[in-house]
TIVO-909613 format. One line per field, with one value per residue (C-alpha): x, y, z; residue in one letter; chain. Coordinates in nm, 3 decimals. Layout:
<recs>
east X,...
north Y,...
up Z,...
rest A,...
kette A,...
</recs>
This chain:
<recs>
east -9.857,-9.488,-9.280,-8.910,-8.565,-8.651,-8.614,-8.919,-8.953,-9.179,-9.243,-9.269,-9.159,-8.793,-8.835,-8.699,-8.592,-8.676,-8.631,-8.952,-9.316,-9.578,-9.953,-10.253,-10.620,-10.536,-10.319,-9.950,-9.841,-9.463,-9.196,-8.851,-8.488,-8.399,-8.500,-8.691,-8.993,-9.011,-9.145,-9.483,-9.485,-9.761,-9.871,-10.097,-9.877,-9.815,-9.444,-9.318,-8.941,-8.888,-8.540,-8.426,-8.733,-8.841,-9.170,-9.357,-9.682,-9.971,-9.975,-10.257,-10.382,-10.546,-10.737,-10.850,-11.179,-11.203,-11.536,-11.435,-11.096,-11.248,-11.494,-11.235,-10.990,-11.032,-11.265,-11.502,-11.319,-11.036,-10.699,-10.578,-10.302,-9.948,-9.756,-10.039,-10.124,-9.872,-10.062,-10.402,-10.368,-10.331,-10.651,-10.842,-10.719,-10.832,-11.176,-11.201,-11.116,-11.380,-11.644,-11.582,-11.663,-11.993,-12.329,-12.425,-12.549,-12.340,-12.128,-11.750,-11.589,-11.220,-11.001,-10.661,-10.653,-10.359,-10.298,-9.965,-9.811,-9.971,-9.719,-9.933,-10.003,-9.634,-9.540,-9.810,-9.924,-10.253,-10.342,-10.619,-10.793,-11.125,-11.450,-11.344,-11.059,-11.304,-11.600,-11.466,-11.423,-11.735,-12.018,-12.286,-12.144,-12.123,-11.773,-11.675,-11.311,-11.214,-10.897,-10.817,-11.127,-11.212,-11.408,-11.328,-11.631,-11.729,-12.010,-12.256,-12.217,-12.270,-12.574,-12.733,-12.649,-12.788,-12.459,-12.428,-12.239,-12.521,-12.497,-12.375,-12.112,-12.280,-12.185,-11.838,-11.775,-11.641,-11.736,-11.425,-11.514,-11.325,-11.216,-11.305,-11.627,-11.761,-11.826,-11.770,-11.464,-11.559,-11.390,-11.568,-11.400,-11.511,-11.891,-11.954,-11.867,-12.204,-12.375,-12.261,-12.199,-12.561,-12.693,-12.457,-12.653,-12.589,-12.385,-12.577,-12.518,-12.356,-12.112,-12.027,-11.966,-11.745,-11.547,-11.496,-11.368,-11.139,-11.000,-10.937,-10.737,-10.530,-10.463,-10.361,-10.116,-9.948,-9.929,-10.214,-10.421,-10.616,-10.780,-10.992,-11.255,-11.365,-11.703,-11.921,-12.299,-12.501,-12.610,-12.246,-12.192,-12.471,-12.297,-11.973,-12.167,-12.313,-11.969,-11.830,-12.114,-12.047,-11.685,-11.542,-11.337,-10.958,-10.880,-10.985,-11.201,-11.270,-11.536,-11.595,-11.960,-12.018,-12.152,-12.273,-12.206,-12.427,-12.516,-12.865,-12.726,-12.489,-12.772,-12.979,-12.681,-12.622,-12.991,-13.021,-12.700,-12.816,-12.478,-12.140,-11.786,-11.621,-11.924,-11.821,-11.531,-11.172,-11.293,-11.563,-11.596,-11.751,-11.457,-11.641,-11.764,-11.605,-11.634,-11.495,-11.344,-11.192,-11.065,-10.710,-10.419,-10.370,-10.710,-10.647,-10.947,-10.770,-10.841,-10.515,-10.393,-10.158,-10.311,-10.230,-10.017,-10.215,-10.332,-10.124,-10.366,-10.316,-10.642,-10.590,-10.534,-10.761,-10.758,-10.984,-11.268,-11.435,-11.686,-11.943,-12.269,-12.268,-12.277,-11.973,-11.640,-11.762,-12.079,-11.885,-11.633,-11.912,-12.081,-11.760,-11.710,-12.069,-12.049,-11.732,-11.885,-12.200,-12.012,-11.775,-12.056,-12.232,-11.928,-11.795,-11.435,-11.414,-11.179,-11.179,-11.036,-10.821,-10.532,-10.489,-10.329,-10.633,-10.870,-10.646,-10.639,-11.019,-11.044,-10.803,-11.000,-11.312,-11.147,-11.005,-11.332,-11.520,-11.275,-11.281,-11.657,-11.663,-11.317,-11.258,-11.006,-11.157,-10.836,-10.995,-10.769,-10.712,-10.676,-10.404,-10.237,-10.060,-9.983,-10.006,-9.820,-9.557,-9.748,-10.065,-9.880,-9.784,-10.145,-10.251,-9.995,-10.106,-10.466,-10.389,-10.522,-10.387,-10.254,-10.339,-10.120,-10.096,-9.721,-9.689,-9.889,-9.582,-9.417,-9.691,-9.746,-9.429,-9.300,-9.610,-9.714,-9.444,-9.653,-9.949,-9.787,-9.450,-9.111,-9.088,-9.445,-9.434,-9.110,-9.275,-9.587,-9.660,-9.438,-9.390,-9.072,-9.248,-9.549,-9.346,-9.106,-9.404,-9.498,-9.809,-9.941,-9.894,-10.069,-9.999,-10.232,-10.274,-10.602,-10.669,-10.812,-10.631,-10.290,-10.332,-10.250,-9.870,-9.757,-9.397,-9.387,-9.524,-9.237,-8.984,-9.135,-9.147,-8.779,-8.653,-8.920,-8.817,-9.058,-9.178,-9.139,-8.796,-8.633,-8.584,-8.591,-8.876,-8.818,-8.534,-8.573,-8.907,-8.764,-8.823,-8.652,-8.758,-8.830,-9.044,-9.235,-9.299,-9.455,-9.689,-9.809,-9.857,-9.885,-9.987,-10.273,-10.383,-10.366,-10.574,-10.849,-10.821,-10.684,-10.314,-10.379,-10.471,-10.270,-10.002,-9.701,-9.579,-9.620,-9.763,-10.141,-10.193,-10.364,-10.151,-10.141,-9.817,-9.668,-9.374,-9.126,-8.864,-8.597,-8.490,-8.672,-8.449,-8.120,-8.201,-8.121,-8.434,-8.459,-8.541,-8.806,-9.095,-8.962,-8.955,-9.178,-9.451,-9.412,-9.704,-9.983,-10.132,-10.445,-10.546,-10.314,-10.469,-10.275,-10.472,-10.195,-9.912,-9.663,-9.547,-9.193,-9.226,-9.314,-9.580,-9.545
north 19.185,19.160,19.441,19.373,19.532,19.745,19.781,19.621,19.732,19.460,19.595,19.236,19.145,19.167,19.469,19.253,19.397,19.215,19.293,19.176,19.090,18.900,18.962,18.759,18.845,19.149,18.962,18.900,18.553,18.587,18.812,18.737,18.849,18.780,18.663,18.359,18.589,18.545,18.194,18.358,18.547,18.456,18.588,18.855,18.954,19.326,19.388,19.693,19.752,19.953,20.065,20.075,20.252,20.191,20.009,20.042,19.881,20.110,20.403,20.391,20.735,20.617,20.939,21.162,21.340,21.244,21.413,21.731,21.727,21.685,21.973,22.198,22.219,22.410,22.443,22.403,22.638,22.890,22.743,22.959,22.731,22.855,22.923,22.977,23.277,23.441,23.740,23.879,24.091,23.774,23.630,23.954,23.956,23.596,23.672,23.983,23.785,23.521,23.790,23.919,23.572,23.509,23.682,23.901,23.681,23.378,23.231,23.269,22.965,22.893,22.655,22.654,22.975,22.967,23.304,23.191,23.211,23.536,23.823,24.073,23.825,23.733,24.099,24.167,23.873,24.056,24.095,23.868,23.813,23.985,24.049,24.410,24.290,24.101,24.343,24.604,24.346,24.140,24.369,24.166,23.813,23.609,23.476,23.169,23.057,22.743,22.665,22.395,22.378,22.742,22.963,23.318,23.514,23.854,24.074,23.954,23.596,23.704,23.909,23.608,23.390,23.646,23.671,23.990,24.110,23.963,23.614,23.375,23.109,22.781,22.470,22.359,22.665,23.019,23.341,23.557,23.910,24.238,24.262,24.632,24.668,24.313,24.306,23.969,24.005,23.737,23.428,23.118,22.820,22.458,22.410,22.780,22.728,22.561,22.896,22.986,22.649,22.547,22.826,22.768,22.604,22.230,22.055,21.853,21.482,21.548,21.798,21.551,21.271,21.498,21.601,21.241,21.135,21.440,21.354,20.995,21.119,21.342,21.053,20.823,21.086,21.064,20.684,20.639,20.325,20.295,20.542,20.562,20.832,20.927,21.052,21.014,21.006,20.712,20.934,20.976,20.603,20.557,20.781,20.585,20.265,20.394,20.498,20.156,19.976,20.190,20.072,20.417,20.345,20.383,20.356,20.114,20.289,20.217,20.433,20.537,20.641,20.960,20.860,21.204,21.377,21.182,20.825,20.877,20.991,20.696,20.457,20.603,20.571,20.206,20.116,20.297,20.142,19.789,19.621,19.578,19.697,19.508,19.495,19.528,19.407,19.504,19.809,19.959,19.867,19.999,20.017,20.142,20.457,20.802,21.034,21.388,21.400,21.746,22.036,22.117,22.285,22.559,22.695,22.605,22.372,22.037,21.916,21.933,21.886,22.186,22.520,22.672,22.986,23.311,23.477,23.774,24.016,23.842,23.647,23.311,23.022,22.781,22.401,22.321,22.077,21.760,21.829,21.562,21.636,21.756,22.079,21.999,21.829,21.530,21.499,21.520,21.263,21.023,21.078,20.980,20.670,20.554,20.607,20.402,20.120,20.113,20.105,19.836,19.622,19.637,19.521,19.849,19.958,20.317,20.594,20.913,21.251,21.336,21.582,21.699,21.470,21.486,21.395,21.104,20.980,20.993,20.790,20.529,20.512,20.440,20.187,19.988,19.993,19.877,19.601,19.477,19.434,19.299,19.188,19.137,19.230,19.578,19.776,20.095,20.392,20.756,21.000,21.267,21.199,21.535,21.526,21.158,21.108,20.830,20.651,20.667,20.514,20.224,20.170,20.179,19.915,19.688,19.694,19.681,20.036,20.195,20.548,20.728,21.031,21.303,21.337,21.585,21.846,21.913,22.063,22.323,22.426,22.379,22.735,22.908,22.638,22.744,23.049,22.822,22.516,22.651,22.535,22.197,22.080,22.189,22.000,21.685,21.732,21.444,21.204,20.930,20.797,20.759,20.589,20.341,20.260,20.188,19.908,20.069,20.016,20.367,20.453,20.775,21.001,21.340,21.460,21.634,21.878,22.043,22.049,21.844,21.474,21.477,21.164,21.214,21.544,21.347,21.099,21.380,21.550,21.237,21.174,21.533,21.723,22.043,22.337,22.482,22.845,22.836,22.503,22.459,22.104,22.064,21.780,21.583,21.309,21.220,21.158,20.814,20.638,20.627,20.254,20.307,20.586,20.377,20.113,20.375,20.459,20.100,19.789,19.978,20.148,19.806,19.678,19.972,19.864,19.490,19.427,19.350,18.998,19.128,19.448,19.676,19.477,19.316,18.945,18.650,18.634,18.999,19.259,19.399,19.762,19.951,20.296,20.334,20.615,20.777,20.783,20.554,20.676,20.460,20.615,20.968,21.269,21.294,21.662,21.556,21.295,21.533,21.599,21.233,21.189,20.926,20.734,20.502,20.385,20.038,19.917,19.555,19.508,19.804,20.118,20.414,20.676,20.684,20.970,20.830,20.768,20.388,20.185,19.916,19.641
up -10.669,-10.580,-10.426,-10.457,-10.437,-10.133,-9.761,-9.603,-9.241,-9.111,-8.756,-8.637,-8.285,-8.391,-8.614,-8.897,-9.232,-9.556,-9.927,-10.092,-10.025,-10.224,-10.213,-10.319,-10.272,-10.062,-9.808,-9.762,-9.868,-9.844,-9.694,-9.830,-9.818,-10.182,-10.528,-10.405,-10.401,-10.779,-10.741,-10.667,-10.997,-11.240,-11.580,-11.420,-11.130,-11.091,-11.035,-10.845,-10.842,-10.524,-10.634,-10.271,-10.137,-9.779,-9.713,-9.384,-9.276,-9.367,-9.125,-8.869,-8.759,-8.439,-8.352,-8.636,-8.705,-9.071,-9.151,-8.968,-9.142,-9.486,-9.442,-9.277,-9.567,-9.892,-10.070,-9.775,-9.538,-9.546,-9.456,-9.166,-9.039,-8.988,-9.210,-9.458,-9.237,-9.011,-8.877,-8.788,-9.101,-9.309,-9.159,-9.220,-9.582,-9.631,-9.492,-9.709,-10.020,-9.944,-9.877,-10.227,-10.367,-10.188,-10.137,-9.839,-9.557,-9.655,-9.377,-9.400,-9.240,-9.174,-8.980,-8.815,-8.608,-8.366,-8.201,-8.063,-8.411,-8.524,-8.544,-8.355,-8.073,-8.041,-8.012,-7.749,-7.526,-7.455,-7.823,-7.954,-8.286,-8.204,-8.380,-8.425,-8.647,-8.869,-8.873,-9.117,-9.398,-9.320,-9.206,-9.385,-9.357,-9.036,-8.976,-8.771,-8.768,-8.578,-8.383,-8.132,-7.911,-7.991,-8.230,-8.346,-8.474,-8.599,-8.465,-8.729,-8.607,-8.246,-8.347,-8.515,-8.214,-7.968,-7.776,-7.574,-7.265,-7.057,-7.206,-6.934,-6.994,-7.086,-6.887,-6.994,-7.206,-7.192,-7.370,-7.363,-7.257,-7.228,-6.862,-6.851,-7.055,-7.023,-7.397,-7.567,-7.792,-8.044,-7.897,-7.766,-7.593,-7.557,-7.520,-7.581,-7.947,-7.994,-7.937,-8.289,-8.456,-8.378,-8.605,-8.898,-9.177,-9.149,-9.412,-9.664,-9.691,-10.029,-9.873,-9.593,-9.843,-10.053,-9.745,-9.631,-9.972,-9.988,-9.642,-9.747,-10.048,-9.821,-9.584,-9.867,-9.996,-9.656,-9.656,-9.411,-9.462,-9.135,-8.900,-8.589,-8.588,-8.233,-8.124,-8.432,-8.445,-8.571,-8.864,-8.970,-8.930,-9.180,-9.432,-9.387,-9.440,-9.766,-9.892,-9.803,-9.979,-10.287,-10.292,-10.224,-9.913,-9.951,-9.581,-9.310,-9.052,-8.686,-8.524,-8.166,-8.115,-7.913,-7.573,-7.463,-7.131,-6.891,-6.799,-6.940,-7.274,-7.288,-7.212,-7.496,-7.736,-7.644,-7.676,-8.009,-8.145,-8.074,-8.110,-7.939,-7.990,-8.274,-8.505,-8.869,-9.079,-9.163,-9.359,-9.133,-8.771,-8.450,-8.210,-7.899,-7.727,-7.690,-7.389,-7.373,-7.025,-7.002,-7.217,-7.318,-7.136,-7.399,-7.290,-6.924,-6.944,-6.901,-6.545,-6.348,-5.991,-5.996,-6.092,-6.429,-6.434,-6.430,-6.752,-6.876,-6.706,-6.372,-6.371,-6.189,-6.430,-6.245,-6.252,-6.551,-6.507,-6.624,-6.903,-6.817,-6.641,-6.281,-6.077,-5.862,-5.911,-5.710,-5.919,-6.247,-6.123,-6.026,-6.363,-6.540,-6.327,-6.378,-6.755,-6.774,-6.569,-6.782,-7.112,-6.987,-6.854,-7.191,-7.386,-7.518,-7.535,-7.414,-7.527,-7.320,-7.415,-7.113,-7.118,-6.760,-6.504,-6.276,-6.558,-6.662,-6.302,-6.290,-6.612,-6.480,-6.152,-6.357,-6.585,-6.295,-6.103,-6.414,-6.496,-6.137,-6.166,-6.523,-6.644,-7.019,-7.288,-7.325,-7.394,-7.269,-7.329,-7.251,-7.540,-7.568,-7.227,-7.225,-6.850,-6.752,-6.424,-6.394,-6.118,-6.330,-6.623,-6.400,-6.301,-6.666,-6.765,-6.481,-6.605,-6.979,-7.030,-7.347,-7.406,-7.729,-7.793,-8.058,-8.033,-8.320,-8.128,-7.913,-8.223,-8.248,-7.888,-7.685,-7.699,-7.563,-7.314,-7.071,-6.989,-6.909,-6.745,-6.629,-6.751,-6.576,-6.632,-6.996,-7.058,-6.922,-7.142,-7.381,-7.178,-7.437,-7.281,-6.948,-7.105,-7.312,-7.029,-6.804,-7.048,-7.195,-7.542,-7.686,-8.014,-8.206,-8.401,-8.563,-8.408,-8.738,-8.823,-8.529,-8.700,-9.018,-9.073,-9.123,-8.936,-9.048,-8.863,-8.570,-8.587,-8.613,-8.309,-8.095,-8.171,-8.134,-7.935,-8.108,-8.106,-8.437,-8.336,-8.171,-8.247,-7.872,-7.738,-7.487,-7.243,-7.408,-7.143,-7.305,-7.655,-7.806,-8.095,-8.456,-8.425,-8.117,-8.289,-8.599,-8.374,-8.226,-8.576,-8.690,-8.470,-8.154,-8.331,-8.450,-8.090,-7.969,-8.212,-8.138,-8.486,-8.435,-8.564,-8.912,-8.962,-8.819,-8.938,-9.259,-9.185,-9.372,-9.341,-9.265,-9.482,-9.762,-9.645,-9.715,-9.703,-9.945,-9.872,-10.094,-9.824,-9.539,-9.233,-9.010,-9.111,-9.230,-9.010,-8.789,-8.878,-9.234,-9.157,-9.220,-9.573,-9.678,-9.983,-9.993,-10.319,-10.301,-10.068,-10.099,-9.919,-9.948,-10.245,-10.430,-10.508,-10.367,-10.407,-10.661,-10.693,-11.026,-10.906,-10.910,-11.215,-11.203,-11.462
rest X,X,X,X,X,X,X,X,X,X,X,X,X,X,X,X,X,X,X,X,X,X,X,X,X,X,X,X,X,X,X,X,X,X,X,X,X,X,X,X,X,X,X,X,X,X,X,X,X,X,X,X,X,X,X,X,X,X,X,X,X,X,X,X,X,X,X,X,X,X,X,X,X,X,X,X,X,X,X,X,X,X,X,X,X,X,X,X,X,X,X,X,X,X,X,X,X,X,X,X,X,X,X,X,X,X,X,X,X,X,X,X,X,X,X,X,X,X,X,X,X,X,X,X,X,X,X,X,X,X,X,X,X,X,X,X,X,X,X,X,X,X,X,X,X,X,X,X,X,X,X,X,X,X,X,X,X,X,X,X,X,X,X,X,X,X,X,X,X,X,X,X,X,X,X,X,X,X,X,X,X,X,X,X,X,X,X,X,X,X,X,X,X,X,X,X,X,X,X,X,X,X,X,X,X,X,X,X,X,X,X,X,X,X,X,X,X,X,X,X,X,X,X,X,X,X,X,X,X,X,X,X,X,X,X,X,X,X,X,X,X,X,X,X,X,X,X,X,X,X,X,X,X,X,X,X,X,X,X,X,X,X,X,X,X,X,X,X,X,X,X,X,X,X,X,X,X,X,X,X,X,X,X,X,X,X,X,X,X,X,X,X,X,X,X,X,X,X,X,X,X,X,X,X,X,X,X,X,X,X,X,X,X,X,X,X,X,X,X,X,X,X,X,X,X,X,X,X,X,X,X,X,X,X,X,X,X,X,X,X,X,X,X,X,X,X,X,X,X,X,X,X,X,X,X,X,X,X,X,X,X,X,X,X,X,X,X,X,X,X,X,X,X,X,X,X,X,X,X,X,X,X,X,X,X,X,X,X,X,X,X,X,X,X,X,X,X,X,X,X,X,X,X,X,X,X,X,X,X,X,X,X,X,X,X,X,X,X,X,X,X,X,X,X,X,X,X,X,X,X,X,X,X,X,X,X,X,X,X,X,X,X,X,X,X,X,X,X,X,X,X,X,X,X,X,X,X,X,X,X,X,X,X,X,X,X,X,X,X,X,X,X,X,X,X,X,X,X,X,X,X,X,X,X,X,X,X,X,X,X,X,X,X,X,X,X,X,X,X,X,X,X,X,X,X,X,X,X,X,X,X,X,X,X,X,X,X,X,X,X,X,X,X,X,X,X,X,X,X,X,X,X,X,X,X,X,X,X,X,X,X,X,X,X,X,X,X,X,X,X,X,X,X
kette A,A,A,A,A,A,A,A,A,A,A,A,A,A,A,A,A,A,A,A,A,A,A,A,A,A,A,A,A,A,A,A,A,A,A,A,A,A,A,A,A,A,A,A,A,A,A,A,A,A,A,A,A,A,A,A,A,A,A,A,A,A,A,A,A,A,A,A,A,A,A,A,A,A,A,A,A,A,A,A,A,A,A,A,A,A,A,A,A,A,A,A,A,A,A,A,A,A,A,A,A,A,A,A,A,A,A,A,A,A,A,A,A,A,A,A,A,A,A,A,A,A,A,A,A,A,A,A,A,A,A,A,A,A,A,A,A,A,A,A,A,A,A,A,A,A,A,A,A,A,A,A,A,A,A,A,A,A,A,A,A,A,A,A,A,A,A,A,A,A,A,A,A,A,A,A,A,A,A,A,A,A,A,A,A,A,A,A,A,A,A,A,A,A,A,A,A,A,A,A,A,A,A,A,A,A,A,A,A,A,A,A,A,A,A,A,A,A,A,A,A,A,A,A,A,A,A,A,A,A,A,A,A,A,A,A,A,A,A,A,A,A,A,A,A,A,A,A,A,A,A,A,A,A,A,A,A,A,A,A,A,A,A,A,A,A,A,A,A,A,A,A,A,A,A,A,A,A,A,A,A,A,A,A,A,A,A,A,A,A,A,A,A,A,A,A,A,A,A,A,A,A,A,A,A,A,A,A,A,A,A,A,A,A,A,A,A,A,A,A,A,A,A,A,A,A,A,A,A,A,A,A,A,A,A,A,A,A,A,A,A,A,A,A,A,A,A,A,A,A,A,A,A,A,A,A,A,A,A,A,A,A,A,A,A,A,A,A,A,A,A,A,A,A,A,A,A,A,A,A,A,A,A,A,A,A,A,A,A,A,A,A,A,A,A,A,A,A,A,A,A,A,A,A,A,A,A,A,A,A,A,A,A,A,A,A,A,A,A,A,A,A,A,A,A,A,A,A,A,A,A,A,A,A,A,A,A,A,A,A,A,A,A,A,A,A,A,A,A,A,A,A,A,A,A,A,A,A,A,A,A,A,A,A,A,A,A,A,A,A,A,A,A,A,A,A,A,A,A,A,A,A,A,A,A,A,A,A,A,A,A,A,A,A,A,A,A,A,A,A,A,A,A,A,A,A,A,A,A,A,A,A,A,A,A,A,A,A,A,A,A,A,A,A,A,A,A,A,A,A,A,A,A,A,A,A,A,A,A,A,A,A,A,A,A,A,A,A,A,A,A,A,A
</recs>
């Protein structure tokens, strides 16, 4: 294949721009500025005239829950994301419509609930989407609607789960209850969600396979060619392996295996896995182990040094907590450190979900201690990094610890996070400028299914930091450039997964993975980046998405 007459953004060390690229056997054999590329043309060469289109290295979504994404979008679940729904009334109507399509007793599942963008909740900060909103339209069907780290249920779901006013909060989770009556209102946070999700009929292998393939199609439509899936089970790894062996992969997949919440659980995972980080090939690879360190600031569950602002009813906001095993802060901290040391000693790269500054500090403490005892090119990293402190970023850079961010999330949550973090701390949130200036390797991701997989919206947000609800700029001092952001979605994701030598840039010898855009992302008004069409996606020299706007001869 030859791509010519375009703007090839190589993302090499100099961010060079070329005009054409030649491919043989799935790899790049030439990157040229002019017509000399035609010397590679043979009788069977596919020719793609780019007509001035912009070509990027294939986009790398370095933290995305592919299986969960695939089974959370229609037809598997109701789409309750904004602006598909804009009010509680819209959600109730969607549930009512689905009830009419199924039998009594069938579960009604949805994804994307975000109360901060529902009209009733915006008008009254104390208003919630409760089970009493859902009950009238679903008296005989259990309802479970997911949002970021939360679950919204009806009374039937709570009845089946045995949740009452006397049900205590499980470790690491919260059952939201009416402050006056003590009755659960239908909302579960963090680990409490398992009280309901554990009784939902499990997906069949066929449904999981269908969801994965649907997710891959959605990613390809965006121009995404590589992804890292965090926290999977060995059973899911087996399903991925089957799909790969059947030739159905259209993205390259790195997997972090879920390590559990205790040292004992991690030891069992490592013994059962029987291999090391890096096992696999360029299509399917075990990248390392995943630990969930803390919660998230929107629920006041990320572990922070400075207390969250109080809830609207005056209840103290608290400091969040670590979510690993232990009865006290000290015990949980020691559990985290010991898990990091064990994984590092056994040759596993470790990625840890950490949003609060105190949780991030704890992770870095563990990484440094582990690397001091057993140094190697581990490239351990923290995931999300919403409140990473400048001094912590410096420590991370010194020890080659990476930072994975989901920069596009700022677009969705900036307006309402001021009431949780305060103005100054919220403006600092997702401090990409601080992280990059510290010299860290910063990789970017969507964290879908939380807010979808639109990496172009992520670029736009990292450059502008404008809030979806108000258009207000949140923390302009943390803006980064388009070029820097593209690096976070390409070569830095490859570095995170120890694969920068084979992908992440358009250079001779690397895999022929490309994202072809209909407009020049480097010169367009940043406000229009999210609207740039994807014309074609190529993985290993094979077209996996084609809008039909480019001819292939």
